[in-house]
C-alpha positions in Angstrom: 0.0 0.0 0.1 1.2 3.5 -0.8 0.2 6.1 1.8 0.6 8.9 -0.7 -2.2 7.6 -2.9 -5.0 7.4 -0.2 -7.9 9.7 -0.3 -9.9 11.3 2.6 -12.4 8.6 3.9 -10.8 5.5 2.3 -11.5 2.4 4.3 -8.5 0.3 5.0 -7.5 -2.7 7.3 -4.6 -2.3 9.6 -2.9 -5.1 11.5 -1.8 -4.6 15.2 1.9 -4.3 15.5 2.3 -7.2 18.1 -0.5 -9.6 17.2 -2.4 -11.0 14.1 -5.5 -9.0 15.0 -6.8 -6.7 12.2 -8.9 -3.7 12.5 -10.8 -1.4 10.1 -9.7 2.2 10.0 -10.6 5.3 7.9 -8.0 7.5 6.4 -8.4 11.2 7.3 -5.1 12.9 6.1 -1.5 12.6 5.5 0.9 15.2 6.9 4.0 15.3 4.7 7.5 15.3 6.1 9.1 18.7 6.8 11.7 20.2 8.8 13.4 16.8 9.7 10.1 15.2 10.9 8.8 12.1 9.3 5.5 12.0 7.4 2.6 10.8 9.3 -0.9 9.6 8.5 -3.9 10.3 10.6 -6.5 7.6 10.9 -9.7 7.1 12.6 -10.3 3.6 14.1 -13.9 2.9 15.3 -12.5 0.3 17.9 -10.7 3.1 19.6 -13.7 5.5 20.0 -14.4 6.4 23.5 -11.4 4.8 25.2 -9.8 8.0 26.7 -13.2 9.8 27.2 -16.8 9.7 26.0 -15.9 12.4 23.4 -12.7 10.5 22.1 -13.1 10.1 18.3 -10.6 7.3 18.0 -7.9 9.1 16.1 -4.5 7.6 15.8 -1.3 8.3 13.9 1.0 6.0 11.8 4.1 6.6 10.0 4.4 6.0 6.3 6.6 3.0 6.8 4.1 1.4 9.3 1.1 1.9 7.1 2.8 0.6 4.0 3.7 -2.7 5.9 0.7 -3.1 8.0 -2.1 -1.6 6.0 -4.3 -3.2 3.3 -7.1 -1.9 1.1 -10.6 -3.3 1.9 
């Protein structure tokens, strides 16, 4: 998977880092690399909604490397 080709709202499957469990996520946006920082991808995972507080939208960040290795198109 190439993170640079994802569009807002794309439904993808991501695999957890330390297990075989897979989760559905929705791509929100990609923040390109700048000023020595790596590019990051902002995702919304419905399974993470409400974990920190009732208003928590379930937003998480992944690097381009992680998303390209652990992500799949639905």
